[in-house]
C-alpha positions in Angstrom: 106.4 242.6 -81.0 106.6 241.1 -84.6 104.0 238.7 -85.8 107.0 235.5 -85.6 106.9 236.3 -81.6 103.4 236.6 -81.4 102.5 233.5 -83.1 105.1 231.7 -80.8 103.4 233.1 -77.7 100.1 232.3 -78.9 101.2 228.5 -79.7 103.1 228.3 -76.1 99.4 229.5 -74.6 97.6 226.8 -76.4 99.9 224.2 -75.5 99.8 225.5 -71.7 96.0 225.2 -72.1 96.5 222.1 -73.8 98.3 220.4 -70.9 96.1 222.1 -68.0 93.2 220.5 -69.4 95.2 217.0 -69.5 96.5 217.3 -66.0 92.8 218.0 -65.1 91.6 214.5 -66.8 94.3 212.6 -64.9 94.0 213.9 -61.6 93.0 211.2 -59.2 93.3 208.3 -61.9 96.8 206.9 -60.6 98.1 208.3 -64.2 101.7 210.1 -64.3 103.1 211.6 -67.5 106.8 210.8 -68.3 109.1 212.8 -70.9 112.7 211.8 -71.6 115.2 214.3 -72.6 118.5 213.9 -74.7 120.6 216.8 -74.0 117.6 219.5 -73.6 119.3 223.1 -73.2 117.1 225.4 -71.5 119.0 229.0 -71.7 117.3 232.0 -69.6 118.3 235.1 -70.4 119.5 238.1 -68.3 117.0 239.1 -65.9 116.4 242.2 -63.8 114.5 241.9 -60.3 113.3 244.7 -58.2 115.1 248.0 -58.1 116.8 246.9 -61.2 119.0 244.5 -59.8 120.8 241.8 -62.0 119.3 238.4 -61.3 121.8 236.8 -63.8 121.1 234.0 -66.4 121.0 230.4 -66.2 121.5 227.8 -68.7 120.3 224.2 -67.7 120.9 220.8 -69.8 118.2 218.2 -68.9 119.9 214.2 -69.5 116.9 211.8 -68.7 113.5 211.8 -67.3 110.8 213.8 -65.5 108.0 212.2 -64.5 104.9 214.6 -63.5 102.2 212.6 -61.3 99.2 214.3 -60.6 97.3 213.9 -57.6 94.0 215.0 -55.4 93.9 215.6 -52.1 90.8 216.0 -49.6 89.7 219.5 -48.6 89.0 220.1 -45.1 85.4 220.4 -46.1 85.2 217.0 -47.6 86.9 215.8 -44.7 84.4 216.6 -42.3 81.4 215.5 -44.6 83.4 212.1 -44.9 83.6 212.0 -40.8 79.9 212.9 -40.8 78.5 210.5 -42.8 81.1 207.4 -40.6 79.8 208.9 -37.5 76.6 209.3 -38.4 75.8 205.5 -38.8 
């Protein structure tokens, strides 16, 4: 791997970590993130699947917006604890 690719991979990893931390902080607060795109082209090269099977390639163009919303959902344990608290009164 050459140095330019390594730098790009490190930058991508750092951005992914920052975005992950942002969503952790937004979760449960009714927040959303909106990305507006004007002719964003995502070009995926050919891929090989199991057994060397050719999976083909893809080229996507996005015009418009993508909205990402983070929500929290009660776990079954939290639901049990809440039920115990409300029925104990």
